C-alpha positions, 0 to 999 in steps of 0.5 A, spaced: 136 737 008 142 741 007 139 747 009 136 744 015 143 742 017 146 749 017 140 751 021 142 746 026 149 748 026 147 755 027 143 754 033 148 750 036 153 755 035 149 760 038 147 756 044 155 755 045 156 762 044 151 764 050 154 759 054 160 762 053 158 769 055 155 766 061 161 763 063 166 768 061 167 776 063 167 780 057 174 781 057 176 774 058 171 772 052 176 776 048 182 771 049 184 768 043 181 761 041 188 757 041 189 760 048 182 758 051 183 751 048 190 750 051 191 744 056 193 746 063 200 745 064 202 739 069 201 741 077 209 740 078 210 745 072 205 750 074 207 757 076 201 759 079 196 757 085 191 760 089 189 763 096 181 761 097 180 755 093 179 750 098 181 749 105 178 748 112 175 755 112 170 753 107 165 749 111 160 754 110 157 759 115 152 754 118 158 750 120 163 756 122 157 759 126 156 753 130 163 752 131 164 759 134 158 758 138 159 751 141 167 749 139 170 744 134 169 738 139 161 739 139 161 740 131 165 733 130 160 730 135 154 733 130 153 729 124 148 733 121 153 739 122 159 735 119 155 733 113 153 740 111 160 742 112 162 737 107 157 739 102 160 746 102 167 743 101 164 739 095 162 746 092 169 748 093 172 742 090 168 743 084 170 750 084 177 748 085 176 743 078 174 750 074 181 753 077 185 747 075 183 748 068 187 754 067 193 751 071 191 753 078 192 747 081 196 749 087 192 751 094 195 755 100 191 758 105 193 761 112 188 755 115 190 749 111 191 745 117 189 749 123 191 745 129 185 747 134 180 745 128 183 738 127 185 736 134 179 739 136 180 737 144 186 734 147 188 728 144 182 727 139 184 728 132 178 729 127 181 727 120 174 727 116 174 733 113 181 735 112 182 728 108 176 730 104 180 736 102 187 733 101 184 727 097 181 732 092 187 732 088 189 739 088 197 740 090 196 742 097 201 746 101 200 744 109 200 751 112 200 749 120 198 755 125 200 753 132 193 755 135 188 751 139 183 754 143 183 748 148 191 749 149 191 756 150 185 756 155 190 750 159 196 755 158 192 760 163 191 766 158 185 770 159 180 771 153 183 776 149 181 784 149 186 786 143 182 789 137 186 785 132 186 779 135 178 779 136 178 781 129 182 775 126 177 771 130 172 773 126 176 771 120 180 765 118 181 763 126 174 762 127 175 755 130 178 759 136 172 764 137 169 759 142 175 760 147 176 767 145 183 766 146 189 768 141 196 768 143 203 764 143 202 756 145 206 754 151 205 746 150 211 745 145 210 737 146 203 737 144 204 742 138 210 737 136 206 731 136 200 734 132 205 736 127 208 729 127 202 726 126 200 730 120 207 729 116 206 722 117 199 721 115 200 726 109 207 726 107 205 722 101 200 727 098 203 734 101 210 735 099 210 742 102 209 745 109 209 752 111 210 753 118 206 759 121 204 766 117 207 773 117 211 771 124 214 778 124 207 781 128 207 783 135 201 781 137 196 775 137 202 770 139 207 772 133 214 773 134 217 780 133 219 781 140 222 774 140 225 772 134 229 766 137 223 763 139 221 763 132 228 760 130 226 754 135 219 753 132 222 753 125 228 748 128 223 743 131 218 743 125 224 742 120 226 736 124 219 733 125 217 734 117 224 731 114 224 725 119 217 723 117 218 725 110 225 726 107 223 728 101 218 734 103 220 741 103 219 746 109 217 754 108 217 759 113 211 763 115 211 768 109 215 774 110 210 780 110 214 786 113 216 791 107 223 789 107 225 795 102 224 799 109 227 794 113 230 800 117 224 804 118 218 800 120 217 796 126 219 788 125 223 790 119 229 787 122 226 780 124 228 776 118 235 779 118 235 777 126 232 770 124 238 769 119 243 771 124 241 766 129 241 761 124 234 760 122 236 760 114 238 753 115 231 751 117 228 753 110 228 749 104 223 754 100 223 761 101 216 764 102 215 772 101 208 776 101 207 782 097 200 785 098 201 792 096 198 790 089 191 789 093 191 796 095 194 801 090 197 797 085 204 797 088 211 797 085 215 792 081 221 795 084 219 794 091 216 787 089 223 785 086 227 788 093 222 784 097 224 778 093 232 780 093 232 781 100 229 775 102 234 771 098 240 774 100 238 773 108 235 766 107 239 763 101 240 765 094 239 758 091 233 756 094 226 756 091 222 762 092 214 762 093 210 768 093 205 765 098 201 772 098 200 776 092 195 779 087 190 784 086 184 786 090 178 782 088 171 781 092 168 774 092 163 776 086 170 777 082 170 785 082 176 788 082 178 794 086 185 797 086 184 796 078 179 794 073 179 787 070 183 789 064 188 793 068 189 787 073 190 782 067 196 787 065 198 787 072 199 780 073 203 780 066 208 785 069 208 783 076 209 775 074 214 777 069 218 781 074 217 775 079 220 770 075 226 774 073 227 775 080 227 768 082 220 766 084 217 760 082 210 759 084 205 765 086 199 764 090 193 770 089 186 770 091 182 765 087 176 769 085 181 774 081 181 768 076 174 765 077 168 767 080 165 764 086 160 761 086 158 762 079 164 760 076 165 766 071 172 766 068 176 772 068 181 775 064 187 773 069 185 766 068 188 766 061 194 770 063 196 765 067 195 760 061 199 765 056 205 766 061 205 758 062 205 757 054 210 763 052 215 763 058 214 756 062 220 752 062 225 758 061 232 757 062 235 764 063 231 770 065 234 777 066 231 784 067 235 789 062 231 795 064 225 797 067 219 794 063 224 790 059 225 783 061 229 777 057 227 770 057 231 764 054 226 759 052 227 753 047 233 756 044 230 763 043 229 770 046 222 772 049 222 779 051 216 781 056 215 789 054 211 794 057 216 800 057 219 801 050 223 796 046 230 795 047 235 796 041 237 789 041 230 787 038 230 788 030 227 786 024 220 782 024 218 779 031 212 775 033 208 780 038 203 777 043 198 781 047 195 779 054 189 776 050 194 771 046 193 775 039 199 774 035 202 778 029 208 778 025 211 785 026 217 789 025 220 791 031 220 798 030 212 798 030 212 795 037 208 799 042 208 796 049 205 800 055 203 798 062 196 797 060 198 793 054 204 789 055 207 785 050 211 778 049 215 779 043 219 772 040 225 774 036 225 770 030 232 767 029 236 769 023 235 762 019 228 762 020 227 769 017 231 767 011 227 761 010 221 766 010 
């Protein structure tokens, strides 16, 4: 009997191990047991969110192809096509639940509330699908882009011949493809009415509203050559959102231009001009973009410069969100700029630098944490949990030197190191690697590196004596 019980237990262990092997990458499977079992933090405490989790772009190819060919209005009149889109969104909502298990409960995309996809025809609001997404329980950032195909056509714009605009119509702006127009809106009253409806309808569930996306561009309806118009857009949006929802917060379209080169690149002075024209008063949360990690790994110095310059221009005491961030991953969860292990180390380093610089929330490609559609968990998923466990709730942070950051957590100093060990760290410390493996070691034996960043907890003297 006892032998049979042992055999059953062994069989169950093998089944569990096989299931884990299918649901985790080889690198993720190395994560420490305590880290894997750690519950996710609450949504409001979470520092990490995703791009590409669940939004209006995730209706599936059949629905989006139909919309391209026949337009949003015809789509909503086709019950079968709407049902197909809802099925695809349900798959994404299930995927979002897997992300949430790692504390990735915030979702932001360029097209969270696309005007021409929700107000599919003048005065015709279609909330069926967006209600389903918002009610799914994720922390949803209300990114609102002022583009509607019917409005652009009525404004008298011809079909676009611009190569960049045409490319964008094949991506997130699929709902404009039927009218094949992408330019600055002209009917301000219609746009403001739409935003007011959104803020009144969703203000109890959507607390953050982002107006536009990388407005420093010079084509496809962007504002590089008319900064004053963007100030006006932000002023109007700010007033509308706060009137409908006084507790809501407004983000400006994320700053994507490299501000460490602001005097060298086209559009580099956009945010300086925006601030000089009084635009900063219409921003509650500063949105910064840093996408160089998706190209070649990027530079922490440049990321820190991007954050510092935006805070200088738009408000040193305001929250900062990195609304585009991370390393390049394809939809199968394959990393490109860096292998998975190095990508996880990248996240440790850049999250650390961002947190110390004042960033309180980061949005990276969802597939760098959990693959879609198979749901395989990748090592950066556990990096998120690790940093929440070790740095969450920190009360102070400082960059001491390149690759050396000190955080004050619960009355103790916790360091994140990848470039040497500060002289201030001595004696026995607790070192945690990016897999969550912990060990008590002498500080002299620490060997942090870019590929092996360490979180080091300094043991207070009284605890050392007790040992």
